[in-house]
Each structure stands twice: as C-alpha cells, then as structure tokens.
N, C-alpha and C positions, 0 to 999 in steps of 0.2 A: 454520217454513219461510217464507221470503219469497214474496210472492205478487203477480204483476202483475194489476191488476183487468182483467177482460175487457170492461168497459163503462166509460163515461167521465163521466157527469155525475151530479150528486146526484139522489136519487129525487124530491126536490121539484120537479124539472123535469117536470111534468105535461104529458100529451098535449095539452091545450087551453089551456095557461097561457102566454101571451106575456109576462106580467110576469116569470115565473120564468126564461124564456129570456134575457130582458134582463138580469136579475139575474146569471145564470150568466156571460153575455158580459162585463158590467162586471167580473166577477171572474175573468176568464180566466187571470191570472197564477196563481190558485190551481189552476185546471184543469191548467195546464201543470206545475205543482208536482207534482200527483197523477200526471199521465200520463208524467212522466219519471223517477219514482223508484218503487223497489219498496215496496209498502205492504202492511201486513197489514190487509186490508180484507175485509168481507163483501160480495160483489157483490150477492146477493140482497136484503140489507137496505139497503145504502147507494147503489147504483148502478142505473140501468137499462141495458138491453143494446141493442147494436146492432140495428137493424131487420133482419129477414130476410124474404125473399120467395120463392115458389115459382117454380122454374126451368121454367115451362111445364108440359108434360105429363110431365116426367121423374119427377116425385115427390120431386125433390131440393128442400130448402130451403136457400137461399144467402144469404149476407150481401150487404146492398145495396152495400157497398163491397168489391169484389174486389181481390185482390192481383195487380198486373200485374208480370210478372217481368221485363220487357224492360230495366229500368234497374239490374239487380243488378251489372253490371260497372262502374258508375260508382264505386262504393266496395265492392269485392270483400271487403275486411277486415271490412266491417260487415254482410255479406249475412246471416249466420246470426242475428245479434242483431235485424236488421231484420224478418226473417221471423217470428221468435219474438214480436217485439213486436206485430206485426200480428195473429197468432193469438190472442195474450193480450188484444188489444183487441176481440175478437169477430169478426174476419175468418175465415171458413172456406171461401172460395172461391179457389183459386190458379190463375192462368192463366200460361201459358208457351209457348214454341215451340221446335223444333228449331234455329230460325235466329236465336235471341235470343242470340247470343254464348255465354257460359257460364252462361246462366241456369239450365238444367236441372241442371247439375253443383252450382251454388250451392244450389239447392232440394233436391237430393237430400241434399246434407250437412246442410242446415238442418233437414229434416223427418224424419230418422232417430228412429223410435221414437214418431212421432206420427200415424200413418197414419189413425187413427180421428178425427183432429181436423180434417180438411179434405177438400173435394171437389177433385179435380185435373183440370184441362184442359191439353191440349197440342195442337200443330197439326202438320200434315204438308203439305208443299208439294204443289201439284197436279202429279204427275209420273207417270212410269211406274210400274206396279204394284210391280215389284221394288224400285225405288228408295224407294217409299212404305214398303214394309215394312223395308228397311234403315234408313230413317230412324226409323222406330216403335222398332225393336230398340235403336238408339242412345239414343233418348229414355228407354227403360225402363231401360237401363243406368245412365245418367246420373242418372236421377231416383230410382234404386234402388227400382223397383216392378216388379210383373209385370202390371199393367193400369192404365188410367186410367178415370175417370169419364165423361169427355166428350173426344172427339177431333174436331177441325176439319179441314176442307179449308181451307188457309191462303190467304187473299188471292185470291178468285175475282173478280178486279178487272177483267178484260177478256173479250172474246168467245173468245179462245183458250183461256184456262183454263176458262171456262164449258163449251165444247165438249169439252175433255179431261175435265172432271169427269163431264158427263152423257151421253156417248156410250156406245154398246153396249160393255160390258166395259170401260168407262173406270174413273176413280178412284172414283166412287160405288160401283160393283161391288166394288172392292177394299176400300173403307171397310165396306160391308155384310158382307163376308166376315170382316174383322178384328172386327167385333162379334159375328158368329155364333160366333166362336172364344172369345169371352169376354174379348178384350183391351180392349175398351171397352164401357161401358154404353149410351152415347148418342152421336150423331153430330151435328155442327154444320158450319156454314160461315162463313167470315169475310171482311170486306171492309176496305179502307183508304179514304181519302177522296180527293176530286178524281177520280172515276172516268170513264173516257173514253167517248164515244159511239161505238159501233161496230156495224156491220151493222144499222143502224136501232133500235138500243136504247141506252137510257141505263143508267148503273149502277143506278138506281132500278128500271128495267124488269127487269135481270137478278136484283136481290133479289127482286121480286115473282114471277118465274117459278120460282126456287128454292124460295120458301115454298110456292107452290101445288103443288110436287111432293109434299108431304107426306113427303119422305125424310129431312128434318132436324128434330132436336128443338130446336135452339138456333140462332139467328142472332146473330153479333157484327158490329156495324157501327159506323161513326163517327157521333158526334153531339156536338154543342157548342152553347153559347149563340150562336155566330156562324152556325150553321145552314148549313153548307156543302152537304150532301147533302139537307136538308130531309126527312128521314125521318119527321118527325111527321105529315106530311100523308097519306101512303098506307102506310108500311111499319108503323109501330106499330099501326094499326087492323087491318092484315091479319095480322100476327103474333099479336095478341090473339084474333082470330076463329079462328086455326089453332092456338091454345094453344101458340105457341112461346115458349120462353125468349129474352129480349132481352138480350144483354150489350153495353155500350157501350165502345168504345175511342176514343181520341184525345179525351177530354173536355175537354181544355184547348187543343185545336187545336195540337198540337205544342209546348205550352208557352207559347203566346201569352196564354193566360188565367191563367197562375200567379200573376203578381203584379198583374194589373190586369183588371177586368171592367167598366170604364167605367160607362155608365149603370145597369148591372144592380147595381152596388154599393149605391145608395140603395134599391133595393127589397128586397135580400136582407141589408143590413147589420144590421137587428135581430137576426138569427139567427146570424151567422157572425163568425169572428174574422180570416179571411184571404180574400182574393179567391180562392184556389184552392178553398177550401171552398165558396165561392158557386158556381164553375163546376161542381163535382160535384153539389151539392144541387139546383141547378136542373133537372138531368136527371132526377133521382129523383122529381120532382114529377109525371112521367108515370106513371100507374099501369101502363102496358104495359111499361115499363123494369124489367128484373129486378135488374140489378146494374151498377154503373159501375166499370170497372177503373181503378185508380189505380197508376201507376208509383211504386214505393216503393224507395229506395236507402240510407235511413238511418232510424234509429228517430225522428228528430224528424219526417220526412215522414210515417211512419206514425202518429204521435201526431195530427198535423195533419189527415190525410186520413181517418182511421178516426173521427175526432170527428163527421164528417158523418152516419155511420149512426146515432148517437145524437141529433145534432141533428134528424134526420128523425123519429125516433121521438117527439120532443116536439111534433110538429106534428099538429094535428087535421085531418081531411079537408077541413074548410072552409078552413083556413089554406092547405093545399097547393093547393086549387083557386084561391084568391084570388091566391097568389103566381104560379102558372102563368099565370094571365090576365094579370097585370100584366107579365110577362116577354113574352108573345106580343104585347101590345098595343104595345110598343117598334116592332114592325114589322120589315121586312126590305127589302133592296134588290130591284130587279126582276130581276137576273140569277140564272138558275136553277142556275148551275153545271152545266148539263146537257151541255155539251161539243159540241154539234151544230156549232159554228161552227169547230171546231179544224181541220178540213182546209182552211180558207180563211184562216187567220190567220198564216200564214208563221211558225209556230212560236212565236207570241207566246201565252203562257197566259192568254187572255181570263178564263176562270172564276176564276183565283187572283187576277188583278188586280183585277177587279170586286169579288170577295168581300172582299178585304183593304181595299180602299178604302171599302166600305160599313162595314166593321168600325172603321175609323178615323173616318169622317165621322158615321155614324148612332149607333154605340155608343160612341164616344168612346175607343176602345183605341189610342193613339197609336203603340204599338209595331208596329201592323200596317202603317204606312207603310214600315218597313224592308224588308218582304217584297214591296214593289212596286217600290221606287226602282231596283233593278238593271235594270228592264226600260224605263226612260224613254228612253234614246237609241234603242233599236230602235223602240219605238212612234212616237216623234215623226218617225223618218226613214221610216216607212211611209207609203205614198200609197194603198194600195187593199187592201180585204179582199174581192176579188171573189167573190161567191157567199155570203158570210157573212149578209148581210141576209135572203135568202130563206129561210134555214133557222131563223132566230131566232125561237123562239116568242113573243118579246115584241114583234117587229117592229122591233127597233132598227136605226139606223144603227151597226153594231157598231164600225167604227173610229172613228167620231166620239165614241162614248161612252167608249172607251178612252182616247182623247186627252184627253177632259175631266178624267180623272184626274190628268194631269201638267201641266194648265193652271196657270200660275203666278198 
C-alpha cells in the first residue's frame, strides 16, 4: 500500500546540527521529490516528525503548523487532496469558521473516516445566542461531526463585540452552555489585525482583558514579522503566565510575506527554502506560540508550509534563541498601530500607512509600497489632523510623519 510520509526530512537532520540543515537545504530538490510523491517509507526509521506543542492548559498536543481552512475555496477541486496531504505530513490541528466560504463543507468531505487523526476548531461570530446556536448547528452539519474540540468567539475586534461577548447573559454565557452540553471541549477567542482604539482601549488592551477573565483556553491572534499589533511585548508573556494556548493567524500579513521577507531572509536563509517558510518559522521561535495557522489550498502549498514543523524540530534551543534575538534586533518603527489618532485623521488609516512604510523602508519588503500608494492624494491634500498629536503616545506631529511617507 502506498504511503505518504507524515514527516519531511532525513533523520540525519539532528536537533543541534546546523551543517545537516544546510545539507538538506542544498538538496531541497530531493526533499520536494519525496514530499510530492507517494513513497513506501518507514517514518520512524527514515524521517523526523513535525514538532508538536501543548495547547495551553487543554491537555491537547497540536502540530506547530496548523491547517488554516480559509483558502480552500481557491482550488476547491484540490481541497480533499490538500487536507489529506497536510494530515499525512504531520498536521493534526484543523482551523476553520462558519464564515470561511465553503471551508467547512470541504473539510467535512475531506475528513470523513479520519476523526481520530485531528483536533478540530471552528468559530462562531459574536451574535445573538440563537444565531450562535444556529451557526454551530450548520457548522456541525457541514463538518459532519457532532462536536468540536475548540470553539472560538470569532473576531472580537472592537468594543461593541467585546461588550456583546462579555455582558451578562452575553455570548460567553452561550458558549459556556454549549461547552456544558458537550458540543465543544474548550473555548477560545480570536482577533484580526489593525484593531481600533475605542472607549479608551486598544486592541491589545482588549486581548489582555479577555485573557485575565480566565474564561478562555485559547487565544487566536495576528502576528507576523512586520509586527502590526506587537503582541510579543505584552500578550505572549501574559498568555504564558495564564497557560493559554496561543494560535497565530495572518502570519504572512495577508500574503505580503509569502514571496519576500526582506532583511529577514539573510537571518533565516540557512534553514529555509522559501520566504513563506521563513515567515512561519520566525513566529515559532517564540516558546509561548503554540501553533501557526497556514492557509493551504494545494498540496504544493501543504508541502512547503508543513516543512516548517520539521525545520523547527531540527533547531536546538540555543539556535532558536539566537535566531529570535537576531530578528528582534532588526528593530521596528515608532508607530505602535494603536489607533488612538483615528478620530482625528479624516479617515486616513495612519497605522496601516506607517506600518507598511516601515515594512518597505526598514525591512526591505518592497511590495508593501503598494499598500500605501492609494492614500497619497488624500494625505497630501490634508492640511490638519487637529487633536491627533495630543493622543499620540510617541508625541508625533502625526500629519507631518504621514506626509513624509509620500515625499518624493
């Protein structure tokens, strides 16, 4: 019977051997030959496995690369093959949501007969309790399951959703009832990036407040090499202190880092074969990060991204620390993406402009320019951000700083 190897690299890739990592990288064509064909191989003898980590206090052990189901509609005819490929390469953590197009339907079809092979997470929007239950029933039907392992309150991105989630008899109460009924084992909360500043709180403040309730077992949050939300400073340490699982979304900053990681390439190049692998690997150098979600829509993408779990397993603790410190030493721009200035900037998205400008200038990722150019006319025509300077924690002349981005 043909067999897909659940792991990627030859066993001579020892945990502390950089030379062997280099040898495998130089022979990456051999790796892709192995990873793209069915082989009669003995994984225990010939290959090392993808690294796994404990998902906080849940007792679950999950793959460091998780399957992000949001992209399955891109190549629906390949969905089943892609899911199977990821599972056979060591992924055991599947993430989806009711609002990811046909993702749950594709996963339900692909995962038939393999329920013991994976840990399943889905999400419900922060809505009325009846709508939440209807959403969950639909998810179960499409996924062809009668329960999930992890259920998230989806996208707690602003104060309105936070209030709806945490108010008396709000969505958290509904989620706790769902858990008591055995429909999910654990609860989580998720966030997107570029979170607004509202009612005196930043997105980071809302994350901290939810962690401190101890109501959630897992937090899913945005994190990438370009550090939009800067979760490394406060959220990762707090999550580790409270023993929460930390799952990362948007690791390539909406695809920006898929083909180019700029100055980080030279740091990670000895260990990776593609920029996307570098974007994923860099986040797993943080011990508090449990798993990084990778959107996979083809088997080739699964091959590329799942390799990161094995690359990670080949790094010693000292190598991980050294790489993480080198990445941090690159620095970051002064804008915190906190959003405090938003009420005063006439609809101009200052955090996005400043972040992507820094991404291009400091990190050398030139595609980031394309994400700010559309705002040039509006910025250069603006004459005043009255009130913005007073709330900027860095004390900027905010309009002057934004105009500098477009100075020719």
